[in-house]
HTML snippet that shows the backbone in 3Dmol.js (N, CA, C, O; Angstrom):
<script src="https://3Dmol.org/build/3Dmol-min.js"></script>
<div id="view" style="width:600px;height:400px;position:relative"></div>
<script>
const pdb = `
ATOM      1  N   UNK A   1     144.212  86.021-102.247  1.00  0.00           N
ATOM      2  CA  UNK A   1     144.715  85.347-101.061  1.00  0.00           C
ATOM      3  C   UNK A   1     146.116  84.804-101.356  1.00  0.00           C
ATOM      4  O   UNK A   1     146.293  83.980-102.253  1.00  0.00           O
ATOM      5  N   UNK A   2     147.079  85.259-100.619  1.00  0.00           N
ATOM      6  CA  UNK A   2     148.456  84.829-100.810  1.00  0.00           C
ATOM      7  C   UNK A   2     148.820  83.813 -99.739  1.00  0.00           C
ATOM      8  O   UNK A   2     148.620  84.038 -98.545  1.00  0.00           O
ATOM      9  N   UNK A   3     149.359  82.692-100.196  1.00  0.00           N
ATOM     10  CA  UNK A   3     149.772  81.640 -99.268  1.00  0.00           C
ATOM     11  C   UNK A   3     151.273  81.768 -99.063  1.00  0.00           C
ATOM     12  O   UNK A   3     152.040  81.760-100.025  1.00  0.00           O
ATOM     13  N   UNK A   4     151.682  81.883 -97.830  1.00  0.00           N
ATOM     14  CA  UNK A   4     153.112  81.959 -97.526  1.00  0.00           C
ATOM     15  C   UNK A   4     153.482  80.783 -96.638  1.00  0.00           C
ATOM     16  O   UNK A   4     152.698  80.334 -95.803  1.00  0.00           O
ATOM     17  N   UNK A   5     154.695  80.301 -96.842  1.00  0.00           N
ATOM     18  CA  UNK A   5     155.179  79.178 -96.041  1.00  0.00           C
ATOM     19  C   UNK A   5     156.603  79.467 -95.593  1.00  0.00           C
ATOM     20  O   UNK A   5     157.334  80.210 -96.247  1.00  0.00           O
ATOM     21  N   UNK A   6     156.973  78.893 -94.513  1.00  0.00           N
ATOM     22  CA  UNK A   6     158.326  79.032 -93.991  1.00  0.00           C
ATOM     23  C   UNK A   6     159.167  77.844 -94.435  1.00  0.00           C
ATOM     24  O   UNK A   6     158.664  76.727 -94.560  1.00  0.00           O
ATOM     25  N   UNK A   7     160.446  78.093 -94.669  1.00  0.00           N
ATOM     26  CA  UNK A   7     161.337  77.018 -95.079  1.00  0.00           C
ATOM     27  C   UNK A   7     161.468  75.961 -93.989  1.00  0.00           C
ATOM     28  O   UNK A   7     161.801  74.810 -94.273  1.00  0.00           O
ATOM     29  N   UNK A   8     161.213  76.340 -92.768  1.00  0.00           N
ATOM     30  CA  UNK A   8     161.298  75.381 -91.662  1.00  0.00           C
ATOM     31  C   UNK A   8     160.302  74.237 -91.836  1.00  0.00           C
ATOM     32  O   UNK A   8     160.523  73.138 -91.327  1.00  0.00           O
ATOM     33  N   UNK A   9     159.209  74.490 -92.552  1.00  0.00           N
ATOM     34  CA  UNK A   9     158.213  73.437 -92.783  1.00  0.00           C
ATOM     35  C   UNK A   9     158.782  72.323 -93.655  1.00  0.00           C
ATOM     36  O   UNK A   9     158.277  71.200 -93.637  1.00  0.00           O
ATOM     37  N   UNK A  10     159.833  72.628 -94.420  1.00  0.00           N
ATOM     38  CA  UNK A  10     160.410  71.661 -95.341  1.00  0.00           C
ATOM     39  C   UNK A  10     161.789  71.182 -94.898  1.00  0.00           C
ATOM     40  O   UNK A  10     162.501  70.547 -95.677  1.00  0.00           O
ATOM     41  N   UNK A  11     162.166  71.474 -93.678  1.00  0.00           N
ATOM     42  CA  UNK A  11     163.506  71.153 -93.180  1.00  0.00           C
ATOM     43  C   UNK A  11     163.826  69.664 -93.284  1.00  0.00           C
ATOM     44  O   UNK A  11     164.978  69.310 -93.531  1.00  0.00           O
ATOM     45  N   UNK A  12     162.847  68.788 -93.105  1.00  0.00           N
ATOM     46  CA  UNK A  12     163.111  67.350 -93.142  1.00  0.00           C
ATOM     47  C   UNK A  12     163.393  66.837 -94.551  1.00  0.00           C
ATOM     48  O   UNK A  12     164.100  65.842 -94.713  1.00  0.00           O
ATOM     49  N   UNK A  13     162.862  67.489 -95.555  1.00  0.00           N
ATOM     50  CA  UNK A  13     163.010  66.968 -96.916  1.00  0.00           C
ATOM     51  C   UNK A  13     163.908  67.818 -97.811  1.00  0.00           C
ATOM     52  O   UNK A  13     164.226  67.396 -98.923  1.00  0.00           O
ATOM     53  N   UNK A  14     164.319  68.980 -97.370  1.00  0.00           N
ATOM     54  CA  UNK A  14     165.014  69.928 -98.236  1.00  0.00           C
ATOM     55  C   UNK A  14     166.331  69.387 -98.787  1.00  0.00           C
ATOM     56  O   UNK A  14     166.678  69.710 -99.923  1.00  0.00           O
ATOM     57  N   UNK A  15     167.068  68.591 -98.048  1.00  0.00           N
ATOM     58  CA  UNK A  15     168.364  68.097 -98.497  1.00  0.00           C
ATOM     59  C   UNK A  15     168.361  66.611 -98.836  1.00  0.00           C
ATOM     60  O   UNK A  15     169.424  66.002 -98.952  1.00  0.00           O
ATOM     61  N   UNK A  16     167.208  66.036 -98.992  1.00  0.00           N
ATOM     62  CA  UNK A  16     167.125  64.617 -99.343  1.00  0.00           C
ATOM     63  C   UNK A  16     167.451  64.440-100.830  1.00  0.00           C
ATOM     64  O   UNK A  16     167.153  65.316-101.641  1.00  0.00           O
ATOM     65  N   UNK A  17     168.065  63.304-101.186  1.00  0.00           N
ATOM     66  CA  UNK A  17     168.333  63.053-102.609  1.00  0.00           C
ATOM     67  C   UNK A  17     167.026  62.796-103.359  1.00  0.00           C
ATOM     68  O   UNK A  17     166.031  62.357-102.782  1.00  0.00           O
ATOM     69  N   UNK A  18     167.057  63.078-104.641  1.00  0.00           N
ATOM     70  CA  UNK A  18     165.875  62.857-105.457  1.00  0.00           C
ATOM     71  C   UNK A  18     165.623  61.358-105.600  1.00  0.00           C
ATOM     72  O   UNK A  18     166.566  60.605-105.842  1.00  0.00           O
ATOM     73  N   UNK A  19     164.391  60.909-105.457  1.00  0.00           N
ATOM     74  CA  UNK A  19     164.127  59.471-105.587  1.00  0.00           C
ATOM     75  C   UNK A  19     164.353  58.989-107.029  1.00  0.00           C
ATOM     76  O   UNK A  19     164.012  59.679-107.989  1.00  0.00           O
ATOM     77  N   UNK A  20     164.923  57.814-107.151  1.00  0.00           N
ATOM     78  CA  UNK A  20     165.187  57.219-108.453  1.00  0.00           C
ATOM     79  C   UNK A  20     164.118  56.167-108.745  1.00  0.00           C
ATOM     80  O   UNK A  20     163.685  55.460-107.835  1.00  0.00           O
ATOM     81  N   UNK A  21     163.686  56.057-110.008  1.00  0.00           N
ATOM     82  CA  UNK A  21     162.693  55.033-110.349  1.00  0.00           C
ATOM     83  C   UNK A  21     163.278  53.628-110.170  1.00  0.00           C
ATOM     84  O   UNK A  21     164.455  53.396-110.443  1.00  0.00           O
ATOM     85  N   UNK A  22     162.449  52.705-109.713  1.00  0.00           N
ATOM     86  CA  UNK A  22     162.920  51.348-109.454  1.00  0.00           C
ATOM     87  C   UNK A  22     162.779  50.434-110.676  1.00  0.00           C
ATOM     88  O   UNK A  22     163.567  49.503-110.840  1.00  0.00           O
ATOM     89  N   UNK A  23     161.796  50.686-111.523  1.00  0.00           N
ATOM     90  CA  UNK A  23     161.478  49.732-112.572  1.00  0.00           C
ATOM     91  C   UNK A  23     161.719  50.239-113.992  1.00  0.00           C
ATOM     92  O   UNK A  23     161.478  49.497-114.944  1.00  0.00           O
ATOM     93  N   UNK A  24     162.177  51.458-114.166  1.00  0.00           N
ATOM     94  CA  UNK A  24     162.455  51.975-115.498  1.00  0.00           C
ATOM     95  C   UNK A  24     163.525  53.048-115.417  1.00  0.00           C
ATOM     96  O   UNK A  24     163.772  53.615-114.352  1.00  0.00           O
ATOM     97  N   UNK A  25     164.162  53.323-116.557  1.00  0.00           N
ATOM     98  CA  UNK A  25     165.192  54.347-116.583  1.00  0.00           C
ATOM     99  C   UNK A  25     164.547  55.723-116.706  1.00  0.00           C
ATOM    100  O   UNK A  25     163.423  55.863-117.189  1.00  0.00           O
ATOM    101  N   UNK A  26     165.269  56.710-116.269  1.00  0.00           N
ATOM    102  CA  UNK A  26     164.803  58.084-116.430  1.00  0.00           C
ATOM    103  C   UNK A  26     164.787  58.460-117.906  1.00  0.00           C
ATOM    104  O   UNK A  26     165.608  57.977-118.686  1.00  0.00           O
ATOM    105  N   UNK A  27     163.858  59.318-118.282  1.00  0.00           N
ATOM    106  CA  UNK A  27     163.792  59.821-119.642  1.00  0.00           C
ATOM    107  C   UNK A  27     164.956  60.789-119.847  1.00  0.00           C
ATOM    108  O   UNK A  27     165.199  61.648-119.000  1.00  0.00           O
ATOM    109  N   UNK A  28     165.681  60.660-120.966  1.00  0.00           N
ATOM    110  CA  UNK A  28     166.770  61.611-121.229  1.00  0.00           C
ATOM    111  C   UNK A  28     166.230  63.039-121.313  1.00  0.00           C
ATOM    112  O   UNK A  28     165.090  63.251-121.727  1.00  0.00           O
ATOM    113  N   UNK A  29     167.045  64.011-120.923  1.00  0.00           N
ATOM    114  CA  UNK A  29     166.618  65.407-120.901  1.00  0.00           C
ATOM    115  C   UNK A  29     166.132  65.888-122.265  1.00  0.00           C
ATOM    116  O   UNK A  29     165.168  66.648-122.348  1.00  0.00           O
ATOM    117  N   UNK A  30     166.798  65.448-123.334  1.00  0.00           N
ATOM    118  CA  UNK A  30     166.427  65.915-124.669  1.00  0.00           C
ATOM    119  C   UNK A  30     165.020  65.442-125.034  1.00  0.00           C
ATOM    120  O   UNK A  30     164.259  66.183-125.655  1.00  0.00           O
ATOM    121  N   UNK A  31     164.675  64.222-124.653  1.00  0.00           N
ATOM    122  CA  UNK A  31     163.324  63.720-124.934  1.00  0.00           C
ATOM    123  C   UNK A  31     162.300  64.396-124.034  1.00  0.00           C
ATOM    124  O   UNK A  31     161.184  64.686-124.466  1.00  0.00           O
ATOM    125  N   UNK A  32     162.669  64.644-122.809  1.00  0.00           N
ATOM    126  CA  UNK A  32     161.755  65.324-121.887  1.00  0.00           C
ATOM    127  C   UNK A  32     161.459  66.732-122.385  1.00  0.00           C
ATOM    128  O   UNK A  32     160.316  67.186-122.341  1.00  0.00           O
ATOM    129  N   UNK A  33     162.494  67.421-122.858  1.00  0.00           N
ATOM    130  CA  UNK A  33     162.310  68.774-123.372  1.00  0.00           C
ATOM    131  C   UNK A  33     161.393  68.751-124.586  1.00  0.00           C
ATOM    132  O   UNK A  33     160.535  69.622-124.731  1.00  0.00           O
ATOM    133  N   UNK A  34     161.565  67.761-125.464  1.00  0.00           N
ATOM    134  CA  UNK A  34     160.729  67.668-126.658  1.00  0.00           C
ATOM    135  C   UNK A  34     159.285  67.384-126.286  1.00  0.00           C
ATOM    136  O   UNK A  34     158.367  67.868-126.948  1.00  0.00           O
ATOM    137  N   UNK A  35     159.077  66.613-125.247  1.00  0.00           N
ATOM    138  CA  UNK A  35     157.722  66.262-124.822  1.00  0.00           C
ATOM    139  C   UNK A  35     156.954  67.492-124.361  1.00  0.00           C
ATOM    140  O   UNK A  35     155.748  67.592-124.584  1.00  0.00           O
ATOM    141  N   UNK A  36     157.635  68.413-123.730  1.00  0.00           N
ATOM    142  CA  UNK A  36     156.966  69.588-123.185  1.00  0.00           C
ATOM    143  C   UNK A  36     157.175  70.849-124.027  1.00  0.00           C
ATOM    144  O   UNK A  36     156.785  71.944-123.623  1.00  0.00           O
ATOM    145  N   UNK A  37     157.790  70.686-125.193  1.00  0.00           N
ATOM    146  CA  UNK A  37     158.009  71.830-126.075  1.00  0.00           C
ATOM    147  C   UNK A  37     156.670  72.349-126.597  1.00  0.00           C
ATOM    148  O   UNK A  37     155.719  71.578-126.732  1.00  0.00           O
ATOM    149  N   UNK A  38     156.588  73.631-126.889  1.00  0.00           N
ATOM    150  CA  UNK A  38     155.335  74.168-127.412  1.00  0.00           C
ATOM    151  C   UNK A  38     155.022  73.566-128.778  1.00  0.00           C
ATOM    152  O   UNK A  38     155.924  73.233-129.546  1.00  0.00           O
ATOM    153  N   UNK A  39     153.757  73.434-129.061  1.00  0.00           N
ATOM    154  CA  UNK A  39     153.342  72.894-130.340  1.00  0.00           C
ATOM    155  C   UNK A  39     152.687  73.995-131.165  1.00  0.00           C
ATOM    156  O   UNK A  39     152.368  75.061-130.638  1.00  0.00           O
ATOM    157  N   UNK A  40     152.491  73.748-132.424  1.00  0.00           N
ATOM    158  CA  UNK A  40     151.935  74.751-133.330  1.00  0.00           C
ATOM    159  C   UNK A  40     150.419  74.846-133.127  1.00  0.00           C
ATOM    160  O   UNK A  40     149.645  74.267-133.889  1.00  0.00           O
ATOM    161  N   UNK A  41     150.017  75.565-132.117  1.00  0.00           N
ATOM    162  CA  UNK A  41     148.592  75.706-131.827  1.00  0.00           C
ATOM    163  C   UNK A  41     147.906  76.582-132.868  1.00  0.00           C
ATOM    164  O   UNK A  41     146.721  76.409-133.151  1.00  0.00           O
ATOM    165  N   UNK A  42     148.647  77.509-133.428  1.00  0.00           N
ATOM    166  CA  UNK A  42     148.090  78.406-134.433  1.00  0.00           C
ATOM    167  C   UNK A  42     148.656  78.021-135.798  1.00  0.00           C
ATOM    168  O   UNK A  42     149.648  78.590-136.252  1.00  0.00           O
ATOM    169  N   UNK A  43     148.028  77.068-136.432  1.00  0.00           N
ATOM    170  CA  UNK A  43     148.485  76.603-137.733  1.00  0.00           C
ATOM    171  C   UNK A  43     148.418  77.738-138.743  1.00  0.00           C
ATOM    172  O   UNK A  43     147.386  78.392-138.893  1.00  0.00           O
ATOM    173  N   UNK A  44     149.525  77.962-139.429  1.00  0.00           N
ATOM    174  CA  UNK A  44     149.574  79.003-140.445  1.00  0.00           C
ATOM    175  C   UNK A  44     149.944  80.376-139.917  1.00  0.00           C
ATOM    176  O   UNK A  44     150.041  81.318-140.703  1.00  0.00           O
ATOM    177  N   UNK A  45     150.153  80.524-138.635  1.00  0.00           N
ATOM    178  CA  UNK A  45     150.454  81.819-138.030  1.00  0.00           C
ATOM    179  C   UNK A  45     151.728  82.422-138.607  1.00  0.00           C
ATOM    180  O   UNK A  45     151.762  83.605-138.946  1.00  0.00           O
ATOM    181  N   UNK A  46     152.778  81.606-138.717  1.00  0.00           N
ATOM    182  CA  UNK A  46     154.062  82.110-139.225  1.00  0.00           C
ATOM    183  C   UNK A  46     153.917  82.658-140.641  1.00  0.00           C
ATOM    184  O   UNK A  46     154.494  83.694-140.972  1.00  0.00           O
ATOM    185  N   UNK A  47     153.156  81.973-141.462  1.00  0.00           N
ATOM    186  CA  UNK A  47     152.964  82.426-142.838  1.00  0.00           C
ATOM    187  C   UNK A  47     152.239  83.774-142.874  1.00  0.00           C
ATOM    188  O   UNK A  47     152.585  84.644-143.673  1.00  0.00           O
ATOM    189  N   UNK A  48     151.243  83.946-142.018  1.00  0.00           N
ATOM    190  CA  UNK A  48     150.506  85.206-141.962  1.00  0.00           C
ATOM    191  C   UNK A  48     151.421  86.344-141.520  1.00  0.00           C
ATOM    192  O   UNK A  48     151.360  87.444-142.069  1.00  0.00           O
ATOM    193  N   UNK A  49     152.253  86.083-140.545  1.00  0.00           N
ATOM    194  CA  UNK A  49     153.179  87.105-140.062  1.00  0.00           C
ATOM    195  C   UNK A  49     154.157  87.493-141.173  1.00  0.00           C
ATOM    196  O   UNK A  49     154.419  88.677-141.381  1.00  0.00           O
ATOM    197  N   UNK A  50     154.696  86.501-141.884  1.00  0.00           N
ATOM    198  CA  UNK A  50     155.627  86.790-142.972  1.00  0.00           C
ATOM    199  C   UNK A  50     154.958  87.593-144.085  1.00  0.00           C
ATOM    200  O   UNK A  50     155.547  88.539-144.609  1.00  0.00           O
ATOM    201  N   UNK A  51     153.737  87.222-144.445  1.00  0.00           N
ATOM    202  CA  UNK A  51     153.006  87.931-145.493  1.00  0.00           C
ATOM    203  C   UNK A  51     152.729  89.376-145.079  1.00  0.00           C
ATOM    204  O   UNK A  51     152.884  90.293-145.885  1.00  0.00           O
ATOM    205  N   UNK A  52     152.323  89.578-143.839  1.00  0.00           N
ATOM    206  CA  UNK A  52     152.053  90.926-143.335  1.00  0.00           C
ATOM    207  C   UNK A  52     153.329  91.769-143.361  1.00  0.00           C
ATOM    208  O   UNK A  52     153.294  92.941-143.736  1.00  0.00           O
ATOM    209  N   UNK A  53     154.439  91.178-142.967  1.00  0.00           N
ATOM    210  CA  UNK A  53     155.714  91.901-142.992  1.00  0.00           C
ATOM    211  C   UNK A  53     156.080  92.305-144.420  1.00  0.00           C
ATOM    212  O   UNK A  53     156.538  93.423-144.651  1.00  0.00           O
ATOM    213  N   UNK A  54     155.881  91.405-145.368  1.00  0.00           N
ATOM    214  CA  UNK A  54     156.174  91.723-146.767  1.00  0.00           C
ATOM    215  C   UNK A  54     155.302  92.874-147.260  1.00  0.00           C
ATOM    216  O   UNK A  54     155.788  93.768-147.952  1.00  0.00           O
ATOM    217  N   UNK A  55     154.017  92.855-146.909  1.00  0.00           N
ATOM    218  CA  UNK A  55     153.108  93.916-147.329  1.00  0.00           C
ATOM    219  C   UNK A  55     153.525  95.263-146.760  1.00  0.00           C
ATOM    220  O   UNK A  55     153.495  96.269-147.469  1.00  0.00           O
ATOM    221  N   UNK A  56     153.910  95.295-145.507  1.00  0.00           N
ATOM    222  CA  UNK A  56     154.333  96.545-144.873  1.00  0.00           C
ATOM    223  C   UNK A  56     155.652  97.054-145.457  1.00  0.00           C
ATOM    224  O   UNK A  56     155.838  98.255-145.651  1.00  0.00           O
ATOM    225  N   UNK A  57     156.564  96.117-145.732  1.00  0.00           N
ATOM    226  CA  UNK A  57     157.840  96.517-146.327  1.00  0.00           C
ATOM    227  C   UNK A  57     157.629  97.085-147.715  1.00  0.00           C
ATOM    228  O   UNK A  57     158.331  98.012-148.118  1.00  0.00           O
ATOM    229  N   UNK A  58     156.673  96.545-148.452  1.00  0.00           N
ATOM    230  CA  UNK A  58     156.401  97.039-149.799  1.00  0.00           C
ATOM    231  C   UNK A  58     155.839  98.476-149.772  1.00  0.00           C
ATOM    232  O   UNK A  58     156.027  99.235-150.723  1.00  0.00           O
ATOM    233  N   UNK A  59     155.163  98.835-148.696  1.00  0.00           N
ATOM    234  CA  UNK A  59     154.566 100.167-148.569  1.00  0.00           C
ATOM    235  C   UNK A  59     155.581 101.245-148.172  1.00  0.00           C
ATOM    236  O   UNK A  59     155.319 102.435-148.342  1.00  0.00           O
ATOM    237  N   UNK A  60     156.723 100.835-147.650  1.00  0.00           N
ATOM    238  CA  UNK A  60     157.713 101.803-147.173  1.00  0.00           C
ATOM    239  C   UNK A  60     158.299 102.560-148.363  1.00  0.00           C
ATOM    240  O   UNK A  60     158.776 101.963-149.327  1.00  0.00           O
ATOM    241  N   UNK A  61     158.253 103.864-148.271  1.00  0.00           N
ATOM    242  CA  UNK A  61     158.804 104.713-149.324  1.00  0.00           C
ATOM    243  C   UNK A  61     160.181 105.183-148.905  1.00  0.00           C
ATOM    244  O   UNK A  61     160.370 105.635-147.775  1.00  0.00           O
ATOM    245  N   UNK A  62     161.133 105.082-149.797  1.00  0.00           N
ATOM    246  CA  UNK A  62     162.504 105.510-149.502  1.00  0.00           C
ATOM    247  C   UNK A  62     162.766 106.872-150.043  1.00  0.00           C
ATOM    248  O   UNK A  62     163.869 107.395-149.889  1.00  0.00           O
TER     249      UNK A  62
END
`;
const viewer = $3Dmol.createViewer("view");
viewer.addModel(pdb, "pdb");
viewer.setStyle({}, {cartoon: {color: "spectrum"}});
viewer.zoomTo();
viewer.render();
</script>
């Protein structure tokens, strides 16, 4: 099921300024980016990939 909407539905709010917080400062972009950055969900994955690459390179005959 695909939901489609017309831009006319948003005509009242489309050009409004973004609301600013009243009681605290905005989070700096660098901190916001760090907050949502990917985390190491697969602990040790990089090491396994490097080891596999080394094994394959060792098998290559010149």
